[in-house]
C-alpha positions as CSV (number, residue, x, y, z in Angstrom):
1,M,0.0,0.0,0.0
2,E,1.3,3.4,-0.9
3,I,0.0,6.6,0.8
4,I,0.9,9.9,-0.7
5,I,-0.2,13.0,1.0
6,G,-0.7,16.3,-0.8
7,S,-0.4,15.0,-4.3
8,I,-2.8,15.0,-7.2
9,P,-2.7,12.9,-10.3
10,P,-1.0,14.5,-13.3
11,L,-3.2,16.5,-15.6
12,P,-3.6,15.4,-19.2
13,P,-1.9,17.5,-21.8
14,Q,-4.1,20.5,-23.0
15,S,-4.5,21.5,-26.6
16,N,-3.9,25.0,-27.7
17,K,-7.3,25.2,-29.4
18,P,-9.6,28.0,-28.1
19,F,-12.7,26.8,-26.4
20,E,-15.5,26.2,-28.9
21,R,-19.2,25.7,-28.1
22,P,-20.6,22.4,-29.2
23,Q,-22.1,22.9,-32.7
24,T,-25.9,22.9,-32.7
25,V,-28.1,22.0,-35.6
26,I,-30.6,24.8,-36.3
27,E,-33.4,23.9,-38.6
28,A,-34.5,26.5,-41.2
29,Q,-37.0,26.7,-44.0
30,L,-35.9,27.7,-47.5
31,L,-38.1,30.5,-48.7
32,H,-36.6,31.7,-51.9
33,V,-33.7,31.0,-54.3
34,R,-32.5,33.7,-56.8
35,P,-29.6,34.2,-59.1
36,P,-26.7,36.4,-58.0
37,R,-26.8,40.2,-58.2
38,K,-25.9,42.0,-61.4
39,G,-24.7,45.6,-61.7
40,I,-27.4,48.2,-61.3
41,A,-26.4,51.4,-63.1
42,G,-28.6,54.4,-62.6
43,P,-29.3,57.1,-65.3
44,S,-25.8,58.6,-64.7
45,G,-24.1,55.2,-65.4
46,M,-22.9,55.0,-61.8
47,E,-23.7,52.2,-59.4
48,R,-26.9,53.0,-57.4
49,R,-26.1,50.7,-54.5
50,G,-24.1,52.3,-51.7
51,K,-22.0,49.2,-51.0
52,M,-20.1,47.7,-53.9
53,A,-20.7,44.0,-53.9
54,T,-20.1,41.4,-56.6
55,D,-21.6,37.9,-56.3
56,P,-19.9,34.9,-57.8
57,L,-21.1,34.1,-61.3
58,R,-22.2,30.6,-60.5
59,G,-23.6,31.6,-57.0
60,R,-27.2,31.5,-55.8
61,V,-28.7,33.7,-53.1
62,L,-30.8,31.7,-50.6
63,T,-33.4,33.2,-48.3
64,L,-33.8,31.2,-45.1
65,M,-36.3,31.5,-42.2
66,V,-35.2,30.2,-38.8
67,P,-38.4,29.6,-36.7
68,D,-36.6,30.3,-33.3
69,A,-34.2,33.2,-33.5
70,D,-33.1,32.6,-29.9
71,L,-31.0,29.7,-31.3
72,L,-28.9,32.1,-33.4
73,P,-25.9,33.9,-31.9
74,A,-26.7,37.4,-30.7
75,D,-24.0,38.9,-33.0
76,I,-24.9,36.9,-36.1
77,D,-24.8,40.0,-38.3
78,S,-21.2,40.7,-37.3
79,G,-19.7,38.5,-40.1
80,K,-17.7,36.4,-37.6
81,Y,-19.6,33.2,-38.4
82,K,-19.4,30.6,-41.2
83,V,-22.6,28.8,-42.1
84,A,-22.6,25.2,-43.2
85,L,-25.7,23.9,-45.0
86,R,-27.0,20.4,-45.2
87,F,-30.0,19.7,-47.4
88,I,-32.4,16.9,-46.5
89,R,-35.3,16.1,-48.8
90,K,-38.7,16.2,-47.2
């Protein structure tokens, strides 16, 4: 029998990854699919939109509706998030 006083078992090695919340699946409904934006020139020939944006030529714009917005991060509009889609046929 071995008695060691004041000692704890060694800790496992820790990774250098920052803490990440477990990923949750958020269900959404697909409302609309449209082709990418094209240039919109006004009468003067200048772009009418305030923010210059070009969509990829082969891209599609999806409009999604999330039934419970409380599941979304509070700062979802900050651009700090990447969205992964998984399509499941009904």
